[in-house]
C-alpha positions as CSV (number, residue, x, y, z in Angstrom):
1,M,-22.0,8.2,-8.7
2,K,-21.1,4.8,-9.7
3,D,-20.8,5.8,-13.1
4,A,-18.4,9.2,-12.1
5,K,-16.3,6.4,-10.1
6,H,-15.5,3.9,-13.1
7,K,-15.6,7.7,-16.0
8,F,-12.4,9.2,-13.6
9,W,-10.6,5.9,-13.1
10,Q,-11.0,5.5,-16.9
11,A,-9.4,8.8,-17.2
12,F,-7.1,8.6,-14.3
13,V,-5.9,5.3,-16.4
14,A,-5.3,6.9,-19.4
15,Q,-2.7,9.4,-18.3
16,A,-1.4,7.4,-15.5
17,N,2.3,7.0,-17.0
18,S,2.2,10.7,-17.6
19,L,1.2,11.3,-14.7
20,A,3.6,8.7,-12.7
21,R,6.4,10.2,-14.9
22,S,5.7,13.9,-13.2
23,V,5.5,12.7,-9.6
24,T,8.6,11.0,-9.7
25,G,10.6,13.4,-11.4
26,R,8.9,15.6,-8.7
27,D,6.7,17.6,-11.0
28,F,4.1,18.1,-8.4
29,A,2.6,21.0,-9.5
30,N,1.6,19.7,-13.1
31,A,0.7,16.5,-11.4
32,F,-1.2,18.3,-9.0
33,Q,-3.2,20.5,-11.2
34,R,-4.0,17.4,-13.6
35,I,-5.4,15.5,-10.8
36,E,-7.3,17.9,-9.0
37,S,-8.6,18.8,-12.5
38,L,-9.7,15.0,-13.1
39,L,-11.1,14.5,-9.6
40,Q,-13.0,18.0,-10.1
41,K,-14.4,16.8,-13.7
42,Y,-15.9,13.6,-11.6
43,G,-17.7,15.3,-8.9
44,F,-14.8,14.3,-6.4
45,D,-13.7,17.5,-4.6
46,F,-11.2,15.3,-1.9
47,C,-8.5,16.8,-0.8
48,F,-5.2,15.3,-2.0
49,E,-1.5,14.6,-1.5
50,L,1.1,13.2,-4.1
51,T,4.4,11.6,-3.6
52,E,7.0,9.3,-4.1
53,E,7.5,6.0,-2.6
54,G,9.7,2.8,-3.8
55,G,10.1,4.0,-7.2
56,D,6.1,4.5,-7.2
57,A,3.8,7.4,-7.8
58,V,1.7,7.9,-4.5
59,L,-2.0,9.3,-4.7
60,V,-3.0,10.0,-0.7
61,L,-6.5,10.9,-0.7
62,T,-7.7,12.2,2.5
63,P,-10.7,12.9,4.4
64,E,-9.2,15.6,6.5
65,G,-10.9,13.8,9.9
66,D,-14.2,13.7,8.3
67,R,-15.9,10.0,8.4
68,A,-18.5,11.1,5.4
69,E,-15.4,12.2,3.4
70,A,-13.7,9.0,4.4
71,S,-16.9,6.7,3.7
72,R,-16.5,8.3,-0.1
73,I,-12.8,7.9,-0.2
74,D,-13.1,4.3,0.2
75,D,-15.8,4.0,-2.3
76,L,-13.7,5.6,-4.7
77,L,-10.6,3.5,-4.1
78,K,-12.6,0.0,-4.1
79,A,-13.6,1.3,-7.7
80,R,-10.0,1.5,-8.8
81,P,-8.1,-1.1,-10.9
82,E,-4.5,-2.0,-10.9
83,I,-2.6,0.7,-12.0
84,T,0.9,-0.1,-12.4
85,G,3.7,2.8,-10.7
86,W,0.9,3.8,-8.7
87,R,0.2,3.4,-4.8
88,F,-3.5,4.9,-3.7
89,Y,-4.3,5.5,0.1
90,G,-7.4,6.7,1.4
91,R,-6.0,7.9,4.6
92,R,-2.7,10.1,5.0
93,Q,-0.1,7.3,6.3
94,R,2.2,7.1,8.9
95,K,6.0,8.7,8.3
96,P,8.9,8.9,10.5
97,L,8.8,11.9,13.2
98,E,11.1,14.1,10.9
99,D,9.2,14.1,8.2
100,A,6.2,14.6,10.0
101,F,7.9,18.1,11.6
102,V,9.2,19.1,7.8
103,F,5.4,18.6,6.9
104,V,4.3,20.8,9.5
105,R,6.7,23.3,8.7
106,H,6.2,23.2,4.9
107,V,2.7,23.6,5.5
108,Y,2.8,26.3,8.5
109,D,6.0,27.7,8.1
110,L,6.6,27.2,11.8
111,D,9.0,24.5,13.9
112,V,7.4,22.8,16.3
113,S,10.4,20.6,16.7
114,D,10.5,21.3,20.3
115,A,7.2,19.9,20.8
116,T,6.0,17.7,24.0
117,F,2.7,16.3,24.8
118,D,0.4,15.1,26.9
119,L,-2.2,12.3,26.2
120,R,-5.2,11.7,28.2
121,A,-7.5,9.1,27.8
122,T,-11.7,10.1,28.3
123,E,-14.9,8.1,27.1
124,R,-14.9,9.4,23.6
125,G,-10.8,8.7,23.3
126,Q,-8.0,10.4,23.6
127,E,-6.9,13.9,24.1
128,V,-3.8,15.2,23.1
129,T,-2.4,18.3,24.7
130,M,0.8,19.8,22.2
131,Y,3.0,22.3,23.8
132,S,5.5,24.1,21.6
133,D,6.6,27.3,21.8
134,A,5.7,27.8,18.1
135,I,1.7,27.5,18.6
136,E,1.5,29.6,21.7
137,G,-0.2,32.7,20.0
138,L,-1.9,31.1,17.4
139,A,-5.3,30.9,17.1
140,Q,-7.1,28.1,18.7
141,E,-8.4,26.9,15.0
142,A,-4.9,27.2,13.5
143,A,-3.2,25.5,16.4
144,E,-5.9,22.8,16.4
145,G,-4.8,22.3,12.4
146,L,-1.4,22.5,13.1
147,I,-1.5,19.5,15.7
148,A,-3.5,17.8,13.6
149,T,-1.7,17.8,10.6
150,F,1.3,16.7,13.1
151,L,-0.4,14.0,14.1
152,D,-2.1,12.6,10.6
153,H,2.1,12.2,9.2
154,A,3.0,11.1,12.7
155,V,0.7,8.4,13.6
156,G,-1.3,8.2,10.2
157,E,-4.8,9.8,10.2
158,D,-6.8,6.5,10.6
159,I,-5.3,6.1,13.9
160,V,-6.0,9.8,14.7
161,M,-9.8,9.7,13.2
162,K,-10.2,6.2,15.4
163,K,-8.7,7.0,18.3
164,V,-8.3,10.9,18.8
165,A,-11.2,12.5,20.5
166,R,-9.8,16.5,21.0
167,L,-6.9,18.3,20.4
168,I,-5.6,21.0,22.2
169,P,-2.8,23.7,22.4
170,G,-1.1,23.8,25.8
171,S,1.3,26.1,27.3
172,G,4.2,25.0,29.1
173,R,6.1,21.8,28.8
174,G,4.2,17.8,28.1
175,Q,5.4,14.7,29.8
176,L,6.1,12.7,26.7
177,S,8.6,13.5,24.0
178,P,7.0,12.8,20.5
179,P,7.8,9.3,20.1
180,E,6.5,8.8,23.5
181,L,3.6,10.0,22.3
182,V,3.5,8.0,19.3
183,E,3.8,5.0,20.9
184,G,1.0,5.8,23.3
185,L,-1.4,6.7,20.0
186,L,-0.4,3.2,18.5
187,S,-0.7,0.9,21.3
């Protein structure tokens, strides 16, 4: 595993400039395919996202809520050399609420901008109930995935992994607006 980490980063560094140009030039498909191939070649089957931030290319390795996977990602990122033109994250980062809604629309083809929420503290952590006309009728697993996607982007995946114990799709209307939910989870 140790050798694989270093070989992965050596291979990444060799392509870093052209990959960064693809990302900042919005040729995400090309960069995505190349990074996915590198990860797989060295035995890292991580989910990831690519974006651009402040002129730098950004690679977000995401554990998808899995703590064991998070540990493996952290281990890989600790082995990373400094790479100019790149930023790396081991969890999805908090984004403006509108971006979280856009991301859900992109992934699920559903508009949940009417969402309201309830937040309930339990011994295991927070229970988040999301109410939106768009999620009514979705299968439980799909609705929970949509809520997780929204939260990962609205408050950041690390906060979700640390604080949220359960995701509940609700019917009706919640007590909290999206900004109030974010404030509640960040406090």
